[in-house]
N, C-alpha and C positions, 0 to 999 in steps of 0.2 A: 724558703720564700724569697723571691728576688726583691731587692730594694726598689726597683722600678715599679713593681706591682703595688707596693705599699705607697709609694709616692703618687702613683696614678690614682689609686683609690682615695688618698687624702685630698688630692686636687679636685676630684669629682665631687666628693662629699662637701668640700669647702665651697665650691661653686654653687652647689645645690642649697647648702645651708645659708649662704650669703643672700640668696634670693628669697627663700621661703621660711625655713625652719627657724633660723636664728632670730630674725626680727619678731616673729610671732611669739617665740618662747620668752624673749626678753620683755616684750610688751605684757605678756601674761604675768611675768614676775614683777612688773611695775618699774622696770629699769628703762631709762631713756636710750634712744638709738642715735643720738647725735654723733657719737664717735664712729659709728659703723655705717653711717648713711652713705659714705663714699663707695662702699662695697656694693650696694644695691645699684648704684649708677654704673658700675663697671661690670655688670652681669655678663655682657657679651664677651668682653676681653677675658674675664675669668673662666668662662665656659670654653673659649677657644684655647686658652692656656692649658686647661684640664684635658682637652681633647689631644693637644700636642704631647702632653706627658703620658697619656694613656697609649697613644700611638708608639711612643718610645718604649713603653713597657711591653707592648705586644711584639715589637721588633726584637727586644732583648729576649723575651720568652721564646720566640721563634728560633732565634740563633742558638739558644741553649738546648733546644729540643733536637736540633740537627746533629747527627753523629759526626764526630771528627776523626780524621785518620791519626792513629798513634797516640792521641791524647784522650785518656778516659777519666780525667780528673773531674770534669764537670758532671754534675748530676742533672737529670731531667727536671724541668720545672714541676713543682708540686701541684696537686689538685687545688690546694688552697690558693696558690698564686693565680692559677688560671681562673678560679671562681671569683677572686677579688677583681681581676682585670675585667671579667665578663660583667660583674655587677657595676663596676665603675663605668664601663662603656655604655651599659644600659641607662644609667643615671644621667650621663652627659648627653646621650642622644635624646632622652626625655626632656632635659633642660633646653636643648636646641629646638625641639619641636613644640615646646610649651607655648610660647607667645604667638607664633604664627598659626598653629594648628589646633592645639588642645584648648587654649584659653578662649578663643572665639566660639568654639563649639560648646564649651561648658557654659559660657555666658548666655548663649541663646537657649540652651537647655534650662538654665535657671529662670530666664525671663519667661519662657513658655510655661514653666511650672507655677509661676506666680500669677499668671493671667487666668 
């Protein structure tokens, strides 16, 4: 598994958790979020940083998959690495689409269900 894939997956999961999962889980546990409130304000920058790391992971994976002349020491990327990069890409794209597309649609759906 390539290190870039692991780093990209970690970045995507951190951007996602900083926005949604981490604050809710800590609130359910009864812990305050004062120390982590800066992460929620930096959602856009964290998501863009995760997107950059994922792009670097895809570039490294693509370069490793190309056959080279004379040098056969590099192995092809594993299915796990490609799966992790795909999952991380999907999560970051979901995070980018959440506020402008998914959230307004979900709020109107909730409001119409209450009425």
